[in-house]
N, C-alpha and C positions, 0 to 999 in steps of 0.2 A: 861594615856599613858604616860609612862617612861619617867623625863627629860632624854635631852641629855645631862645635867651634871648635878649634882645633891648637888655641893658644893654652901655652905653658903655663902659662899666668894669667888665671882668672879673676878679677878685683874684686871682692867681697866689698859693694860699698851702702847697702841695704840687706837687712837680715824681716824677716816676715814670722811670726809664729804665729801657727794658726790650730784656735781649741774652740772641737764642737761641745756643746752639751747638752742637754736635757734634763728637763727636772732636776736641778743638783743647787736649787735654793738652800740648801742647808748646810753650804760651803762655798757657796761661791762671791761669797761680799770678800771669806778671809782668805781667799784663793789667789782671785784679781789682785787682791790687795800684795800680796805678797811675789806674783811674777812680775806685777808691776815694777817693785823695788826696785829686785833681779837686775832686770831690762834694765831701769838706769841706771845703775849700776857700773852693769856691763860695756859700757866705753861704746857699746855698738849704735847703726842709725837704726832703730828700730821701728817697727811697727807689730802693732798683737791686735789680730785678727780672731773675733771671737763668735760662730757659729750658734745660734740659735735654732735646734731642727727642732724645732713645735713643740718644744715645754709646754706645760697646760698646771705649773707653776706659779712662780710667782719668780720665779727665774730673772727672767725676760727686765723686767719692771727694778731688778734691783739692784742687776749689771749694771742700766739707763741711768739708775741715779747715780750710782760709784762714779762713770767714768763718762760725764758730759763739757764735763771742762776738760778732758786728755783728746787732744785730737791725735796725736800716736793711734788711740784705740778704736778698731773700730765694729760695727757688731752688722753681720748679718741676719736676719731672724726672716724665717717664715713659718704660716700657721700650722701647715702637718705636719709629723711626724717622718721623713722621707730615710731615714737608716742614716750611720756613720761615714758610709762611705760617699753621700751624697752627699754629706754636709761639710768634710773634708772637701771634695771637687769642685760646690763651691764655695771657698774657702779660698781652698789651690788659685784660681781664678780669676779671684778678687787680688792676691799678692800682686806687691809692686817691690816687693825684695831679689835679688838676684838668688840667692837660698833663700830658700819656701822652707819650714819647717814646723811637722806638725806634730804636735803631742796632746796628754790627755790635761784636763784643767786643775786638774790634783794635782798636779808637779807630782806625780808618782812615780819620777825616773831623778827624781831629784830638781834643786833649784840652780843646780852649774849647769847639766845635760844642753845647759841651747846655745855656753858656752864654749863643751866642752865638742859640739857636732861644728859648731864653726870653727874650731880649731885644728879639726880634725880634713877641712876643707882649707885649710889655709896650710898646713901640711902637704899635704898629697894634694897642689892645685885640681888636677887633673878628672880627680875623683867626679860623679855623676849624685852619686846615692849617699849617704853615711847615715848605719842602721843601729839607734840602743841596742842593746845584746844584752842582757842577764848570763844568758848560757857561752860568753865567754872569759877567761881565767879573769880577775880581777873585778867579773859582772856576778851576780844574787841576786837570791830573793830574802825580803826585813818584814816582820810583820806580813808572811801570803799567807796563809791556812795552806796546809800542807796537801790538802788533796788537789789545791789552786798549782800548785807547785806541778806534782805531779803531773797530771791533767797538759799544763803546758809543755812540759820539757818530754812528751808521751808524745804529745800532738806535730812538736816542731821535729823530733825524733824521724815519727812515717813521713812527714812534708820533707823532711829533706830526703830522705828515699827515694821517695815518687817525685821529688821537682829538681832538687836537686842540691849537692857536699857543700855545696861552696855559702850557707849562709847559717847562720845559727837560729836566726829569732826572724820565723816567717811571717809570723802574726800581730807582732807588734805596729802600735804606732808611733810608736815615739821614732822620727825620720827630717832626713833631711834634703832636700831634692836643689840641683843646680834650680831656677829655674824654666831653664829654655827649654829645657830636660823635660818637667813634669805638668807645664801651662800645655805640652804638645802632645803627651798620648792622650790617646783614644782609650776612655772605658766604657765599663757600661755595670757593674757592681753598686749597685744601694750598699748596701751592707757593709761588715767587718768582713767580706768577701773580697774589699776595694783593697786588702793591702797584699794580699796575696795576687791579684791582680795586676797589679803594678808591676811590684816584683817579679812576677815572669816573663809580664813581656817586654819591663826594662832589662832582665837578664840575656832572653835573648837576640834583641834587640842589638845589647853587645859593647850596654854600660856599662860605666866604670861602679861599680858597690865597695863598699870598706862599710867596715861595722868594727864600735866601739864596745867596752866594755863600760856598764852598766849596772844601778841598784835599783832595781825596784820593792819600792815599800806602799806598801799599804798606812797609808797615813789621814786618812779622811777625823782621823780622832784631831789632830791639829788643826784641823777649820770649819770644822760644827758648832754655829752659833750656841749657847746658855742654852741650858737645858731642851736640846733638840737630842731624839731616840739619832741611833745609825740611820745612814739610810741602808735603800737597796740598790742591792749591786739591781745593773741592767743589762748584766751578760744572761742569755737561760742557755745551764751551760751545754745541756745535752743538744740545744738545736744547734749549736754555736760549734761543737763538734763534729756531730753531722754535716753543718753546712758546710767547713771548713775542708773533711778528708771526701766527701764528698768532691769537692773545686781542683782539690790536687792527684784524686784521683786519673780524673780529665784534663792534669793539665799538662802533662806526661807521659800518656799509654803506650808511648812507644818502646820505653824502658820494658814493660812487664810483656807483653807483644812474645817481641823478639825473646826475652826470659824466658816465657811461656815455650815457644815453640821451640828451642834450645833443651830444654827438659823433653820434652814432646818425644827429640829426635831419638836424645843419644836411649829414651825408652822406647822405641821404635826400637830403633838396633838393639838392645836389647833381648827382646822380647821376641822378634825374625832370631838374633842368635840360637836363641831355644832353642825356637822351635825345629830349626836346621839341624841342631845335634839331634834333637829325639829324634825328627825323620831319616837321619842316618843310623840312627839305632836301633829301628826297628816298635821306636812309641807312637803315640796318637798327636799331631805335631799342627792338628789342626789350628785346637783354637786358640793355640798362645798366636798360631801365625795369622791368624785375624787379629788377634790383638793388637799386636805390632807393626799393621794393617794402617789400621783404624788407628794409633797413635803415627804412624806416619802422614796421617790426611789431615790429623787436628797440628803436629805444627808445621805444613803448608801451609792451611789457617790462620796462623798466628805468622807465620812469616811474611803471608800476603797482608793482614792487615796491617801488620806492624809499615811496611814500604806505601800502602796505602797515608797512614799516621802522616810518616814521613811528609810524602808526598802534599800532603794537607798541611803541615807547619813552617812547610814553607813560603806557599800560598795562601799564612795566616803572615809569615813575618812580612813579604810582600806588603799587602793587604794596611798592617798597622807602621809600612815606613810611608807607605802613598797620603795616609790619612794628617802621620806627623807633617809629611814636609805640606798639604793641604793646608793645615793651621795655621 
């Protein structure tokens, strides 16, 4: 696919930072004050787009009082919770920066993550996407429960097997995008699967994706107001695992259709060979031969499904290209 822009050097004049939030009244005051402070010190021309995803607590009220006098901080708000993907897309569509960075409002990827992502774009101007990953050398986890680390790493390994080996952090939200790339990308997912959908389409369309090492730290204790209890996580682990695996399984099925076809073909050859040997040895061979025949039929079926999947992927790619060009 031809690049949306073929410029060797793509200037970054302005950076947009998108932070969705839902019921974050316990941390939002301190988190936003620290984020704005670091953006002001960054030397970048920036805007901060905060997306209120239908909060039912005092998050929006607190935030409005904090940001009234700062015209670089924009608030998008709607009354009904729609999901992280919907909130991210709302912020992305609103953003004006040459690079759009999406990240958590609690600064869990570090106070310098925005500067690091921008530096990667400047280092390699041809990049379209930069992803923060704790799974690269130099990255990692801090103050994160071992169960969450295990689930995250296992989930990303499974997704890499089903999807692509090129990316070590498929599910993370903290990323930078070229505005002309992400704003033109058509997406359907409203939940956290949005991050997977974006990577699936951008990778399939041939956009340039890179990762940088980053430390993921649970640091809400640094932002909680006095006398506040620990906030509850908005993630339901079992639901999150199920939805992400379901998306990954159907993202690139051609891999395991042809894998199953190959395995069934080898097993069919094995059973048929044994059946032929038993036949010439004067032993009963019909049942083993039938098993080999059925495995051969399954091999052809899986191979056929693989061909249909490959054709379907080509059609989808063409539709995605059309939607990008129509934007």
